[in-house]
KOLBATI-708734 format. One record per residue (C-alpha): residue in one letter; x, y, z. Coordinates in Angstrom, 3 decimals. Each point is the difference from the previous one (the first is absolute). Layout:
BEGIN
- A,X,Y,Z
...
This chain:
BEGIN
- M,27.140,-0.076,30.537
- L,-2.503,-2.670,-1.045
- R,0.925,-3.560,-0.950
- D,-0.484,-1.485,-3.486
- I,-2.367,-2.925,-0.579
- D,0.287,-2.332,2.996
- L,-3.105,-2.126,0.600
- G,-1.133,-0.696,3.568
- I,-2.626,1.148,2.492
- E,2.184,0.228,3.129
- R,1.152,3.592,-0.482
- I,-3.390,1.520,-0.737
- S,-1.600,-2.066,2.792
- K,2.454,1.522,2.506
- V,-0.688,3.530,-1.266
- M,-3.812,-0.384,-0.040
- K,0.077,-1.281,3.580
- Y,1.025,3.543,0.999
- F,-3.085,1.306,-1.802
- D,-2.201,-2.335,2.068
- N,-0.455,-2.381,-2.936
- C,-2.540,2.460,-1.418
- H,-0.156,-1.954,-3.262
- L,-2.074,-2.625,1.836
- K,-2.629,2.520,1.103
- Y,-1.935,0.335,-3.230
- P,-1.276,-2.557,-2.567
- T,2.261,-0.843,-2.915
- I,-0.046,-1.943,-3.283
- H,3.292,-1.445,-1.200
- V,0.755,-0.344,-3.767
- S,2.911,-1.945,-1.508
- G,0.717,-1.351,-3.498
- T,2.390,0.457,-2.884
- N,-2.206,2.264,-2.139
- G,-3.265,1.818,0.592
- K,0.233,0.522,3.768
- G,0.072,3.819,-0.281
- S,-3.092,-0.054,-2.224
- V,-1.820,-2.281,2.455
- V,0.945,2.287,2.907
- K,-1.321,2.977,-1.970
- M,-3.317,-1.658,-0.893
- I,-0.654,-1.155,3.557
- S,0.922,3.429,1.383
- S,-2.294,1.714,-2.509
- V,-2.964,-2.106,1.071
- F,0.637,0.688,3.670
- Q,0.228,3.712,-0.687
- Y,-3.223,0.094,-1.969
- S,-1.654,-2.010,2.747
- G,0.694,2.787,2.485
- Y,3.106,-1.406,1.697
- K,3.257,1.763,0.747
- V,2.485,-2.324,-1.718
- G,3.785,0.072,0.044
- S,1.985,-1.496,-2.920
- F,3.657,-0.914,-0.042
- T,1.449,-0.912,-3.418
- S,3.466,0.066,-1.493
- P,1.860,1.311,-1.798
- G,-1.333,3.537,-0.199
- L,-0.289,1.514,-3.458
- I,2.043,3.084,0.815
- S,0.904,0.017,3.700
- D,-0.367,-2.019,3.193
- L,-2.988,2.156,0.899
- D,-2.004,-1.729,-2.779
- D,0.274,-3.341,1.846
- I,-2.178,1.160,2.896
- T,-3.575,1.265,-0.499
- I,-3.249,0.388,1.924
- N,-3.136,0.162,-2.128
- D,2.161,0.559,-3.055
- R,1.794,2.998,1.523
- T,3.780,-0.244,0.281
- I,1.587,0.518,3.395
- Y,1.096,3.626,0.502
- S,3.799,0.525,-0.175
- D,0.034,1.672,3.420
- T,-1.826,-2.924,1.599
- F,2.311,-2.455,-1.781
- S,3.057,1.898,1.299
- D,-1.322,0.134,3.560
- I,-0.649,-3.761,0.151
- L,3.328,-0.686,-1.718
- K,1.814,1.952,2.704
- S,-1.847,-1.901,2.742
- V,0.789,-3.402,-1.499
- S,3.640,0.989,-0.685
- K,0.397,1.148,3.598
- V,-1.337,-3.276,1.382
- S,2.114,-2.008,-2.413
- K,3.124,1.801,1.099
- E,-0.827,-0.390,3.694
- I,-0.493,-3.764,-0.266
- E,2.826,-0.390,-2.545
- V,-2.143,-1.435,-2.797
- Q,0.819,0.969,-3.575
- L,-3.109,-0.252,-2.169
- T,-0.060,-0.511,-3.783
- H,-1.603,2.641,-2.139
- F,-3.079,-2.141,-0.434
- E,-0.243,-0.787,3.716
- M,0.081,3.691,0.737
- L,-2.833,0.681,-2.465
- T,-1.984,-2.885,1.460
- A,0.414,1.322,3.554
- I,-0.989,3.525,-1.081
- S,-3.160,-1.292,-1.678
- F,-1.031,-2.146,2.972
- I,0.446,2.924,2.431
- Y,-1.714,2.482,-2.334
- F,-3.044,-2.232,-0.468
- Y,-0.308,-0.366,3.788
- E,0.381,3.700,0.689
- E,-2.607,0.822,-2.636
- K,-2.402,-2.597,1.442
- V,-0.696,-1.909,-3.202
- D,-2.873,-2.479,-0.023
- V,2.068,-2.478,-2.049
- A,3.354,-0.149,-1.783
- V,0.840,-1.978,-3.163
- I,3.702,-0.941,0.038
- E,2.050,-1.143,-2.989
- V,2.922,-2.315,0.628
- G,3.336,1.380,-1.142
- M,1.707,-3.276,-0.871
- G,-1.096,-3.571,0.611
- G,-1.961,0.040,3.218
- L,1.461,-2.215,2.738
- L,2.910,2.298,0.819
- D,-1.467,3.191,-1.425
- A,-0.194,2.993,2.389
- T,-3.756,0.186,-0.444
- N,-0.414,-3.552,1.381
- I,-0.343,1.173,3.597
- I,-3.714,0.789,-0.460
- N,-2.824,-2.334,0.933
- P,-2.312,0.421,-3.039
- Q,-3.645,-0.885,-0.259
- L,0.638,-1.382,-3.493
- S,3.055,-0.911,-2.062
- I,0.327,0.124,-3.794
- I,2.561,-1.515,-2.358
- T,-0.651,1.267,-3.538
- N,2.377,-2.398,-1.798
- I,3.385,-1.744,0.269
- S,3.054,0.158,-2.244
- D,3.756,0.293,0.405
- D,0.415,3.776,0.318
- H,2.398,0.842,2.859
- C,1.029,-3.644,-0.006
- D,3.605,0.929,0.930
- F,-1.243,1.652,3.185
- L,-2.515,-2.718,0.876
- G,2.048,-3.145,0.100
- G,0.948,-0.576,-3.601
- S,-2.871,-2.239,-1.113
- I,-3.695,0.314,-0.874
- E,-0.773,-2.336,2.924
- S,1.705,2.380,2.429
- V,-1.840,2.939,-1.587
- L,-3.306,-1.841,0.655
- E,1.018,-0.633,3.613
- H,0.746,3.687,0.541
- K,-3.327,1.108,-1.479
- L,-1.884,-2.536,2.127
- G,1.648,1.578,3.006
- I,-2.753,2.616,0.104
- V,-2.680,-2.653,0.722
- K,-0.960,0.406,3.669
- K,-1.844,-2.324,2.339
- G,-3.736,-0.032,-0.734
- T,0.338,2.707,-2.693
- P,-1.658,-0.539,-3.400
- L,2.294,-0.176,-3.004
- V,-1.073,1.202,-3.484
- T,2.246,-0.880,-2.945
- G,0.127,0.763,-3.678
- H,0.848,-2.610,-2.634
- I,2.311,-2.590,1.628
- E,1.775,-2.726,-1.973
- D,-0.964,-3.565,0.880
- R,3.524,-0.792,1.234
- Y,-0.486,2.393,2.912
- Y,-3.403,-1.325,1.093
- D,1.162,-2.574,2.589
- K,2.416,2.403,1.702
- I,-2.581,2.774,0.331
- S,-2.676,-2.463,1.136
- K,2.265,-1.401,2.724
- V,0.898,3.469,1.308
- C,-3.673,1.076,0.083
- T,-1.028,-3.225,1.782
- K,2.776,0.475,2.538
- K,-0.969,3.629,0.622
- G,-3.759,-0.669,-0.015
- S,-0.411,2.434,-2.914
- I,-2.750,-0.317,-2.581
- W,1.467,0.220,-3.506
- Y,-1.984,1.744,-2.791
- R,1.450,-0.665,-3.460
- Y,-0.404,1.906,-3.255
- E,-1.675,-2.175,-2.674
- E,-0.991,-2.695,2.494
- D,-2.008,2.096,2.486
- F,-0.529,3.284,-1.884
- Y,0.904,1.774,-3.233
- S,-0.716,2.964,-2.202
- E,-0.531,-0.013,-3.754
- G,-0.136,2.642,-2.696
- I,-3.299,1.004,-1.587
- L,1.135,2.957,-2.106
- A,3.199,2.009,-0.198
- F,0.354,3.595,-1.174
- S,3.001,2.319,-0.235
- E,-0.571,1.457,3.484
- I,-2.047,-2.600,1.916
- Q,-0.662,-3.723,0.309
- M,-3.477,-1.428,0.656
- L,0.331,-3.109,2.167
- K,-1.967,-2.620,1.907
- F,1.045,-1.324,3.421
- V,-1.069,-3.530,0.992
- D,0.294,-1.641,3.400
- I,-0.181,-3.682,-0.861
- N,-0.960,-1.256,3.489
- S,-2.886,2.431,0.466
- S,-2.659,1.676,-2.123
- T,1.970,3.249,-0.034
- Q,0.718,1.399,-3.443
- F,-0.231,3.489,-1.441
- D,1.211,2.225,-2.787
- Y,2.437,2.845,0.583
- N,2.241,2.424,-1.868
- L,3.754,0.418,0.318
- K,2.070,2.940,-1.209
- L,3.273,-1.880,0.473
- L,0.683,-1.774,-3.269
- G,1.374,-3.404,-0.926
- E,-0.582,-3.648,0.731
- M,2.102,0.130,3.151
- Q,-2.267,2.638,1.498
- I,-3.034,-2.210,-0.560
- K,1.621,-2.573,2.288
- N,1.134,2.663,2.446
- S,-3.496,1.384,0.253
- A,-1.449,-3.426,0.666
- I,2.519,-0.518,2.841
- A,-0.901,3.377,1.492
- I,-3.760,-0.620,-0.247
- K,0.263,-3.431,1.601
- A,2.069,1.434,2.831
- L,-2.537,2.770,0.586
- L,-2.936,-2.443,0.035
- I,1.813,-1.940,2.737
- L,0.763,3.207,1.876
- K,-3.664,0.950,0.121
- R,-0.290,-2.021,3.204
- Y,2.344,2.475,1.727
- F,-1.050,3.272,-1.763
- E,-3.744,0.416,-0.084
- K,0.033,2.976,-2.409
- L,1.423,-2.116,-2.800
- D,-2.658,-1.171,-2.459
- K,-0.275,-1.057,-3.620
- E,-0.871,3.468,-1.295
- K,2.983,1.597,1.761
- I,2.299,-2.726,-1.266
- I,-1.157,0.540,-3.595
- F,0.400,3.761,0.279
- G,3.359,-0.103,1.782
- I,1.493,-2.468,-2.488
- Q,-1.254,2.084,-2.941
- E,1.542,3.190,1.401
- T,3.405,-1.502,0.716
- F,2.823,1.900,-1.664
- W,3.607,-1.259,0.175
- P,2.545,1.958,-2.077
- C,2.580,-1.684,-2.202
- R,-1.967,-3.230,-0.307
- F,-0.622,-0.162,-3.755
- E,-0.841,3.689,0.226
- F,-0.576,2.052,-3.149
- L,1.112,3.584,-0.237
- K,0.163,2.454,-2.890
- Y,3.271,1.839,-0.549
- R,0.233,2.391,-2.934
- N,-2.706,-1.888,-1.862
- H,1.624,-3.425,0.505
- D,-1.325,-2.907,2.089
- V,2.370,-0.899,2.799
- I,-0.585,-3.210,2.000
- L,1.455,-0.085,3.500
- D,0.347,-3.362,1.755
- G,2.023,-0.970,3.049
- A,0.716,-3.533,-1.210
- H,3.409,-0.947,1.420
- N,0.230,-3.808,-0.179
- V,-0.426,-2.724,-2.570
- D,-3.652,-0.758,0.757
- G,-0.783,3.689,-0.177
- A,1.819,0.284,-3.351
- I,-1.960,-2.931,-1.500
- M,-3.326,1.515,1.139
- L,0.888,3.494,-1.200
- R,1.050,-1.214,-3.439
- K,-3.235,-1.911,-0.326
- M,-2.023,3.111,0.845
- L,2.011,2.074,-2.452
- N,-0.580,-2.528,-2.783
- N,-3.730,-0.086,0.826
- R,-0.154,3.633,-1.082
- G,0.650,-1.171,-3.574
- K,3.407,1.654,-0.115
- T,3.224,-2.041,-0.141
- R,2.597,2.792,-0.085
- Y,0.804,2.400,2.837
- V,2.652,2.402,1.092
- F,1.074,-1.268,3.425
- I,1.774,1.875,2.778
- I,1.341,-2.645,2.340
- G,1.962,0.279,3.284
- M,0.387,-2.646,2.668
- L,1.545,-0.852,3.371
- R,3.054,-2.222,-0.018
- D,-1.585,-2.701,2.181
- K,-2.637,-0.711,-2.672
- N,0.189,-2.571,-2.791
- Y,0.544,2.749,-2.553
- S,1.258,-2.296,-2.779
- E,-3.179,-2.119,0.033
- F,-2.155,3.104,0.530
- V,1.098,1.668,-3.236
- K,-0.255,-3.321,-1.817
- Q,-3.658,-0.298,1.001
- I,-1.036,3.634,-0.411
- L,1.557,0.812,-3.350
- N,-0.945,-0.892,-3.545
- Q,2.829,0.031,-2.498
- N,-1.318,3.116,-1.773
- D,-0.364,2.089,3.186
- I,2.228,3.021,0.584
- V,1.636,0.163,3.431
- I,1.318,2.848,2.128
- V,1.821,-1.221,3.108
- S,0.007,2.334,2.995
- K,0.795,-0.247,3.690
- P,-2.316,-0.028,3.091
- Q,0.864,2.473,2.683
- S,0.964,-2.641,2.521
- E,3.204,-1.275,1.601
- R,-1.064,-3.414,-1.289
- A,-0.258,1.179,-3.614
- C,1.490,-2.244,-2.657
- D,2.638,1.555,-2.254
- P,-1.844,0.827,-3.267
- Q,2.931,-1.409,-2.007
- I,-0.615,-3.460,1.506
- I,-3.658,0.051,-1.041
- Y,0.960,1.455,-3.402
- N,2.309,-2.983,-0.574
- C,-2.901,-2.415,0.705
- I,-2.225,1.542,-2.657
- Q,0.095,-1.664,-3.406
- N,-1.952,2.738,-1.848
- E,1.884,1.945,-2.600
- Q,-1.443,3.393,0.974
- K,1.104,0.727,3.578
- I,1.647,2.879,1.831
- I,0.951,1.036,3.527
- I,-1.286,3.352,1.333
- D,0.325,0.606,3.749
- D,-1.731,3.394,0.030
- Y,-3.767,-0.577,0.308
- I,-1.155,3.072,-1.921
- K,2.422,-0.681,-2.832
- A,-1.072,-3.653,-0.016
- L,-3.655,0.956,-0.211
- H,0.590,2.537,-2.763
- E,1.992,-2.563,-1.981
- A,-2.808,-2.498,0.477
- L,-2.457,2.542,-1.389
- S,2.155,0.549,-3.073
- L,0.315,-3.741,-0.644
- A,-3.743,-0.553,0.565
- E,-0.682,2.721,-2.604
- I,2.344,-1.595,-2.524
- F,-1.226,-3.555,0.449
- C,-3.681,0.820,0.704
- C,-0.158,-1.895,3.271
- D,-0.744,0.555,3.675
- I,2.374,0.246,2.958
- C,0.208,-2.373,2.964
- I,2.034,0.826,3.123
- T,0.704,-2.935,2.305
- G,2.504,-2.035,2.025
- S,-0.056,1.742,3.360
- L,-2.565,1.956,1.987
- Y,2.863,2.114,1.323
- M,0.536,1.233,-3.594
- V,-3.536,-0.097,-1.447
- G,-1.278,2.278,2.753
- F,2.483,2.717,-0.935
- F,-0.921,-0.222,-3.688
- R,-3.670,0.316,1.013
- Q,0.804,3.221,1.862
- I,1.827,1.408,-3.046
- I,-2.957,-0.825,-2.257
- I,-2.593,1.482,2.357
- N,2.089,3.173,0.434
- K,0.372,0.182,-3.812
- E,3.754,0.472,0.223
């Protein structure tokens, strides 16, 4: 039986020792942050793949199953391979009397899989925080922190200052650090850590940025600018929204730094790989029975604010929402930020042991038109009926655990 959330690197370090610390035998990039880290992992991985490298990616949570967390060149680990490595890790854990958490087990499986498959590089997303995260036993060639806010605050010391300390835990000696937008109040702390570690710090807006040129329904035309050099170029991005502009700039800056280690990386490959990046359930548009359905994995307050802004930018102020969340999220503030008073809300439940009781979320919602429907297909069909009546689109959000299942239903046309 696996443990619940229990931060620390001691257990996985003991287990990986029995696998000859294979996670240290291939290059890695480490990505932390409150929002956007999965998108950054996906963009960097895409560029490596299009540059001719065999690249492993570890992200979480998976849309449908744990297999989705672990990919090589965009191909999910085979279930038989996953099971074989799981048995090996479980055997070692039992022999040395170490009980791993679910996330630690997934991390160990991904590290071993990437080694066995001889990847050229692996891009690793932090699960929670950084300092005591299971992934923080790697020695990356570059570290990234996309942004900082108080998500998972209860697990990371109870304050935004402790959250920052945890995220800075991924900065290694002599390893460059690339960050997204960072509030001024964090500047001194980050600067001190980088100075102590001998790490060069590259900051969004101060050292590099991207800006929009034109935006269409399916693509954004952007310009990247490296402030401290003459490097600037235009590129396209299929991932939509202001947040993805920032994420793409972070990924591009990281890749430009990594060129010193990977000679096949060049500007043309970076432009192409970024353009071809696809990351489901990140402001993704699907058609279901002639209605627009927007899928977005926003699950914290910052994500809710950004998603609402993108929805409003479409010129529509009323939506039918299907919302489900985990109980360790700030669900009361999330619904406050995501909902307009005239929105219609269906509350459902993620398929997770950490799922929040829909009745609790329902009670936080001030909108007059709201209902609880646990069954996903029934919830989607009700959303379609309401969208027809009120002539509006549908948005499904609150938890990737849930949004991924709705995506599967829509694609399968159930």
